[in-house]
C-alpha positions as CSV (number, residue, x, y, z in Angstrom):
1,X,20.8,-24.2,-13.0
2,X,24.0,-26.3,-13.0
3,X,23.4,-30.0,-12.3
4,X,25.2,-29.7,-9.0
5,X,23.0,-26.9,-7.8
6,X,20.3,-28.8,-6.0
7,X,18.0,-27.5,-3.3
8,X,15.9,-30.0,-1.4
9,X,13.0,-28.6,0.6
10,X,11.7,-30.6,3.5
11,X,8.1,-29.9,4.4
12,X,6.1,-31.6,7.1
13,X,5.8,-32.6,10.7
14,X,3.3,-31.6,13.3
15,X,2.5,-28.4,15.2
16,X,4.9,-29.6,17.9
17,X,8.6,-28.4,17.3
18,X,10.9,-31.3,17.5
19,X,8.3,-34.0,16.9
20,X,9.2,-37.5,15.8
21,X,8.1,-36.6,12.2
22,X,10.2,-33.4,12.1
23,X,13.2,-35.3,13.6
24,X,13.0,-38.0,10.9
25,X,12.6,-35.3,8.2
26,X,15.7,-33.5,9.4
27,X,17.6,-36.8,9.5
28,X,16.9,-37.2,5.8
29,X,17.9,-33.6,5.1
30,X,21.2,-34.2,6.9
31,X,21.9,-37.1,4.5
32,X,21.0,-34.8,1.6
33,X,23.5,-32.2,2.8
34,X,26.2,-34.9,3.0
35,X,25.7,-35.4,-0.7
36,X,26.5,-31.7,-1.3
37,X,23.0,-30.4,-1.9
38,X,21.4,-27.4,-0.2
39,X,18.4,-27.9,2.1
40,X,15.7,-26.0,3.9
41,X,13.0,-27.1,6.2
42,X,9.4,-25.9,6.8
43,X,7.9,-27.6,9.9
44,X,5.9,-27.0,13.0
45,X,4.8,-23.3,13.2
46,X,5.7,-22.7,9.6
47,X,2.8,-24.9,8.5
48,X,0.1,-23.6,10.8
49,X,-1.9,-22.0,8.0
50,X,-5.6,-21.1,7.3
51,X,-7.5,-23.8,5.4
52,X,-6.7,-23.5,1.7
53,X,-9.0,-21.2,-0.1
54,X,-8.7,-20.9,-3.9
55,X,-8.1,-17.2,-4.8
56,X,-7.8,-16.1,-1.2
57,X,-5.4,-13.5,0.2
58,X,-2.0,-15.0,1.0
59,X,-0.1,-14.0,4.1
60,X,3.7,-14.2,4.6
61,X,3.7,-17.9,5.7
62,X,1.4,-18.9,2.9
63,X,3.6,-17.1,0.3
64,X,6.8,-18.6,1.8
65,X,5.3,-22.1,1.5
66,X,4.2,-21.6,-2.1
67,X,7.5,-20.0,-3.1
68,X,9.4,-22.9,-1.4
69,X,7.4,-25.5,-3.3
70,X,7.9,-23.6,-6.5
71,X,11.7,-23.1,-6.2
72,X,12.9,-26.4,-4.8
73,X,14.7,-28.8,-7.1
74,X,13.3,-31.7,-5.1
75,X,11.0,-32.1,-2.1
76,X,10.7,-34.3,1.0
77,X,7.2,-34.6,2.5
78,X,6.8,-36.0,6.0
79,X,3.6,-36.7,7.8
80,X,2.5,-38.3,11.0
81,X,-0.2,-41.0,10.5
82,X,-3.6,-39.8,11.7
83,X,-6.3,-42.4,11.5
84,X,-4.6,-44.3,8.7
85,X,-3.8,-41.3,6.5
86,X,-1.7,-38.2,6.4
87,X,-2.5,-35.5,8.9
88,X,-4.9,-32.6,8.1
89,X,-2.0,-30.2,8.6
90,X,0.1,-31.8,5.9
91,X,-3.0,-32.2,3.6
92,X,-3.7,-28.5,3.9
93,X,-0.1,-27.7,3.0
94,X,-0.3,-29.8,-0.1
95,X,-3.6,-28.1,-1.0
96,X,-1.6,-24.9,-1.3
97,X,0.2,-26.5,-4.3
98,X,-2.9,-25.5,-6.2
99,X,-1.3,-22.0,-6.4
100,X,1.3,-23.6,-8.7
101,X,-1.4,-24.7,-11.2
102,X,-0.8,-21.9,-13.7
103,X,2.8,-22.6,-14.2
104,X,3.9,-24.1,-17.6
105,X,5.0,-27.2,-15.5
106,X,2.2,-27.3,-12.9
107,X,2.4,-28.4,-9.4
108,X,5.4,-30.7,-8.8
109,X,5.8,-31.7,-12.4
110,X,9.2,-33.2,-13.3
111,X,10.5,-33.2,-9.7
112,X,11.4,-36.0,-7.4
113,X,9.6,-36.2,-4.1
114,X,10.7,-38.3,-1.1
115,X,8.1,-39.5,1.3
116,X,8.2,-40.2,5.0
117,X,5.3,-41.4,7.2
118,X,5.6,-41.7,11.0
119,X,3.3,-43.6,13.3
120,X,3.4,-45.6,16.5
121,X,2.8,-48.9,14.6
122,X,3.7,-50.2,11.2
123,X,0.2,-50.4,9.8
124,X,-0.6,-46.7,10.3
125,X,2.7,-45.6,8.8
126,X,2.2,-47.8,5.7
127,X,-1.3,-46.5,5.1
128,X,-0.2,-42.8,5.5
129,X,2.7,-43.4,3.1
130,X,0.3,-44.7,0.5
131,X,-1.9,-41.6,0.9
132,X,1.1,-39.3,0.5
133,X,2.2,-41.2,-2.6
134,X,-1.3,-41.0,-4.2
135,X,-1.4,-37.2,-3.6
136,X,2.1,-36.6,-5.0
137,X,1.0,-38.6,-8.2
138,X,-2.0,-36.3,-8.4
139,X,0.3,-33.3,-8.2
140,X,2.4,-34.7,-11.1
141,X,5.5,-35.3,-8.9
142,X,7.8,-38.3,-9.1
143,X,7.8,-40.2,-5.8
144,X,11.1,-41.8,-5.2
145,X,11.2,-45.5,-5.5
146,X,11.9,-45.8,-1.8
147,X,9.3,-44.3,0.6
148,X,10.2,-44.6,4.3
149,X,8.0,-45.5,7.2
150,X,9.0,-44.9,10.8
151,X,7.5,-46.9,13.6
152,X,8.1,-44.9,16.7
153,X,7.3,-47.9,19.0
154,X,10.6,-49.4,17.7
155,X,12.7,-46.4,16.7
156,X,14.7,-43.9,18.7
157,X,16.8,-40.9,17.7
158,X,20.0,-39.7,19.4
159,X,20.7,-36.2,20.8
160,X,22.3,-35.4,17.4
161,X,19.1,-36.3,15.6
162,X,20.6,-39.4,14.0
163,X,18.4,-42.5,14.0
164,X,19.7,-45.2,16.4
165,X,18.3,-47.9,14.1
166,X,21.1,-48.6,11.6
167,X,18.7,-50.1,9.1
168,X,16.4,-47.1,9.2
169,X,19.3,-44.7,9.0
170,X,20.4,-46.5,5.9
171,X,16.9,-46.0,4.4
172,X,17.3,-42.3,5.1
173,X,20.6,-42.3,3.2
174,X,19.1,-44.2,0.3
175,X,16.2,-41.8,0.1
176,X,18.6,-38.9,0.0
177,X,20.6,-40.5,-2.7
178,X,17.6,-41.1,-4.9
179,X,16.4,-37.5,-4.4
180,X,19.7,-35.8,-5.2
181,X,20.7,-38.2,-8.0
182,X,17.4,-37.8,-9.8
183,X,17.4,-34.0,-9.2
184,X,20.9,-33.6,-10.7
185,X,19.9,-35.7,-13.7
186,X,16.8,-33.7,-14.4
187,X,18.6,-30.4,-13.8
188,X,21.1,-31.3,-16.5
189,X,18.4,-31.4,-19.1
190,X,18.4,-28.1,-21.1
191,X,15.5,-25.8,-20.3
192,X,14.4,-27.8,-17.3
193,X,14.6,-26.5,-13.7
194,X,12.4,-25.5,-10.8
195,X,12.0,-21.9,-10.2
196,X,12.1,-20.8,-13.8
197,X,8.5,-19.6,-13.7
198,X,6.8,-17.5,-11.0
199,X,4.3,-19.1,-8.7
200,X,0.9,-17.5,-8.1
201,X,0.9,-16.3,-4.5
């Protein structure tokens, strides 16, 4: 992989298409695209999966999720805050990363992971962000220095999906810069790169 060949996968949201969490996720991915990287997004119905079962049969959606996590150069994970932590939907998605455990570089090893937490209130968003960060550490990923919280009681998005809060939109841009910059740096290291080993599906 050339250093400029970066694919950032956005994963998260809720079961509702166009949710605030998905909108924030897509706003970050738009900033990633402005930096010249490729993006893809799994959200809403893409993430409605059976509870993770080790060794279970994987259907098309499950295989797509696992392959996406395996192949992406970098990831953005976005979750609504449910009772002070990430949603069960997003936690179940991350449980499927166990299917990457038999790779030479297991789970999210060596890859940057941007984090977004969305809540109607600052406290819930901050708590959910902390739970996302802890889980990414457990999956051997590299959370970006900046994690972003979105308080929907104060934040609105325009029809084009861009955040109407300039400060928060700037945070989205910084998060994208950290993701793409680190991914390009890592991809330039000989022998390193996501997607070089098959995922178990």
